[in-house]
C-alpha positions in Angstrom: -89.4 -5.9 76.4 -91.4 -9.0 77.3 -88.2 -10.4 78.8 -87.6 -7.3 80.9 -91.3 -7.8 82.4 -90.1 -11.4 83.3 -87.1 -10.0 85.0 -88.8 -7.3 86.9 -91.6 -9.7 88.1 -89.3 -12.3 89.4 -86.1 -10.7 90.6 -86.2 -9.4 94.1 -83.5 -6.9 94.2 -81.9 -4.5 91.5 -78.8 -2.5 91.7 -78.6 1.0 90.5 -75.4 2.4 89.3 -74.8 6.0 89.4 -71.6 8.4 88.9 -71.0 11.2 91.4 -69.5 14.8 90.1 -65.9 13.5 90.6 -66.9 10.7 88.0 -66.6 7.9 90.8 -69.3 5.0 90.4 -71.7 4.3 93.2 -74.0 1.1 93.1 -76.8 0.8 95.5 -79.4 -2.1 95.9 -83.0 -1.3 95.3 -85.8 -3.7 96.5 -89.0 -1.7 95.4 -89.1 -1.5 91.5 -91.6 -2.1 88.5 -92.3 -1.2 85.0 -94.7 1.7 83.9 -95.0 2.2 80.1 -91.9 0.5 79.4 -89.9 2.4 81.6 -88.3 1.4 84.9 -89.6 2.9 88.1 -87.6 2.5 91.6 -88.6 3.7 94.9 -86.0 5.8 96.6 -86.4 4.4 100.1 -83.2 5.6 101.7 -80.7 6.6 98.9 -79.7 10.4 99.2 -76.4 9.6 97.2 -78.3 7.9 94.2 -80.6 10.9 94.0 -78.0 13.5 94.3 -75.9 11.9 91.6 -78.8 11.6 89.2 -79.7 14.9 89.8 -76.0 15.8 88.4 -75.7 13.1 85.9 -78.8 11.0 84.6 -76.7 8.2 83.2 -77.6 5.3 84.9 -77.1 1.4 84.6 -79.6 -1.0 86.4 -78.6 -4.7 86.7 -81.4 -7.5 87.5 -80.4 -10.8 88.2 -82.1 -13.9 89.1 -79.4 -15.7 91.3 -81.0 -19.1 91.2 -81.1 -19.0 87.1 -77.9 -17.1 87.0 -79.2 -15.0 84.1 -80.2 -11.4 84.0 -80.4 -8.1 82.2 -78.6 -4.8 82.5 -80.5 -1.7 81.4 -78.7 1.6 80.5 -80.7 4.7 80.4 -81.3 8.2 81.8 -83.0 8.9 85.0 -84.9 11.6 86.5 -86.1 12.1 90.2 -89.7 12.7 90.7 -91.5 13.5 93.8 -93.8 10.6 94.6 -96.4 12.9 95.0 -96.1 14.5 91.8 -99.4 14.1 89.5 -97.3 12.5 86.7 -95.9 10.0 89.7 -99.4 8.6 90.5 -99.7 5.4 88.4 -95.9 4.9 89.4 -96.6 5.5 93.2 -99.6 3.0 93.1 -97.6 0.4 91.5 -94.9 0.7 94.1 -96.9 1.3 97.0 -98.6 -2.0 96.1 -95.0 -3.8 96.5 -94.1 -2.1 99.6 -97.4 -3.0 101.5 -96.9 -0.2 103.3 -93.9 -0.9 105.1 -91.5 1.4 103.0 -92.3 5.0 102.9 -90.6 6.9 100.0 -90.6 10.3 98.7 -89.0 10.0 95.7 -89.3 7.9 92.4 -86.3 7.3 90.3 -87.8 7.0 86.5 -85.3 5.3 84.2 -85.9 5.7 80.4 -84.6 2.7 78.9 -82.0 3.2 76.0 -80.4 -0.3 76.0 -81.1 -3.7 77.3 -78.5 -6.4 77.4 -78.9 -10.0 78.6 -76.1 -11.5 80.4 -75.4 -14.8 82.1 -73.0 -16.3 84.8 -69.7 -17.6 83.6 -71.3 -21.1 84.4 -73.5 -20.9 81.4 -70.3 -20.7 79.1 -68.1 -23.1 81.3 -70.6 -25.9 81.5 -73.0 -25.5 78.4 -74.5 -29.1 78.9 -76.1 -28.4 82.3 -79.8 -28.1 81.7 -81.6 -25.2 83.6 -83.1 -27.5 86.2 -79.7 -28.9 87.4 -78.2 -25.1 87.1 -81.0 -23.9 89.5 -80.6 -26.8 91.9 -76.8 -26.3 91.9 -77.4 -22.3 92.4 -79.9 -23.5 95.3 -77.6 -25.7 97.0 -74.6 -23.2 97.0 -76.9 -20.8 98.7 -78.7 -23.4 101.0 -82.3 -22.5 100.0 -85.1 -24.7 99.5 -87.3 -24.2 96.2 -90.8 -23.6 97.4 -91.8 -22.7 93.9 -94.0 -25.3 92.2 -93.0 -24.4 88.7 -89.5 -25.7 89.5 -90.1 -28.8 91.4 
């Protein structure tokens, strides 16, 4: 799961898809997440609908996309809702709290047991295969009006 570590460390948002009791999908952005023992852990900061949906139907899909590289991973799995104060959640809570720097309190953790991981790319990867990663990144930065401050990419 090395490439999953890479995406979790560099993506600033992930999107959690759940399903309600009527079968309607719901997608919600999450900004505090990490990996613990090859399981994705997500802080439930303000998502009562995601929590209720997971308790009814644990099947979830999580998407992580590096918008500048225009590549990502889609994770399918089964989620559970844990109290952030549960003894089994201690390591998870510690990792998530380190990311929040105390700014985002959370009382629940969504624990995703990963069943399947698929890499995906924006259509431009197929439409313009001759573009190298640097020019693709530069085009995305330009499209979003963002300056790259990462020394690895300059």
